[in-house]
Structures are given as structure tokens and as C-alpha cells.
MIKESE-124732 format. One record per residue: x, y, z of N, C-alpha, C, O in turn. Coordinates in steps of 0.2 Angstrom, whole numbers, plus 2048, in hexadecimal, padded with zeros to 3 digits. Each point is the difference from the previous one (the first is absolute). Example, Ala and Ser with C-alpha at 12.3 -4.5 7.8 and 13.67 -1.06 7.14 Angstrom:
8427E48277FC8068008048068008057FF803/7F98067F98048068017FC805803803806801/
This chain:
8158348318027FD7FC7FE8007F97FF7FA7FE/80180A7FD7FD7FF7FB8037FB7FA8058027FE/7F97F98018027F97FA7FC8047FA7FC804800/8087F77FB7FE7FC7F98037FC8028047FF804/7F87FC7F88007F88027FE7FF7F87FC8027FC/80B7F88038017FD7FA8007F98008057FE803/7F67FC7F98027FB8027FA7FC7F97FC8047FD/8057F68047FD7FC7FB7F77FF8068007FF806/7FA8017F77FA7FF8048027F98047FF800806/8027FC7F77FE7F98048057FF8057FE801806/8077FE7FA8068028047FF8058068037FF805/7FB8067F980280A8067F97FE8027FF804805/7FA7F97F97FC8078068017FC8077FF803805/8037F87FB8017FE809804806803800800806/8048047F78058068037FC805800801804804/7FA7FE7F77FD8037FC7FD803806801805803/7FA7F67FF7F98008098048028047FF805804/8097F67FD801802806803807802800802806/8048037F38028078057F68037FD7FC804803/8037FA7F97F88057FF7FD8008077FB804801/8087F58057FA8028088068038027FE801806/8098017F98038038047FE8098007FC8037FC/8088008078008097FF8038037FC803805801/7FD7F47F78068037FC7FA8057FB7FA7FF801/8088047FB7FB8037FB8047FC7F88068017FE/7F67FC8008017FF7F87FF8067FC7FB804802/8097FD7F98008077FA7FD7FC7FB7FB8037FE/8057F67FE8007FC7FC8047FB8028047FF805/7F87FD7F68007FA7FF8017FD7F87FD8017FB/8087FD8058037FF7F78017F68018027FC805/7FB8027F78027FA7FC7FD8007FB7FC8047FE/8077F37FD8017FE7FA7F88047FF7FB802804/8077FD7F37F67FD7FE7FE7FA7FE8037FB7FE/7F78058037FC7F98008057FA7FA8028037FB/8017F78048007FD7FB7F97FD7FE7FB7FD803/8088057F47FA7FC7FE7FE7FA7FB7FA7FE800/
């Protein structure tokens, strides 16, 4: 399955790591810009 992943970095990192270690292909990762 091809995926585009959207999420806030602090919350979504564990999910992204799990998806990345699976057989799915991540096409893009979209997050919010860093806050100043």
C-alpha cells in the first residue's frame, strides 16, 4: 500500500516508525513547521 502520512511530529513518530518498518511504501510525510 502506498501512503501519504500526515501528523504532528511529537505524537506521530511512533506510528510513522511502525509503518516504515512494514511492507507499506511511504510516499510523503507532511507535518507542521517548527514553532519559533
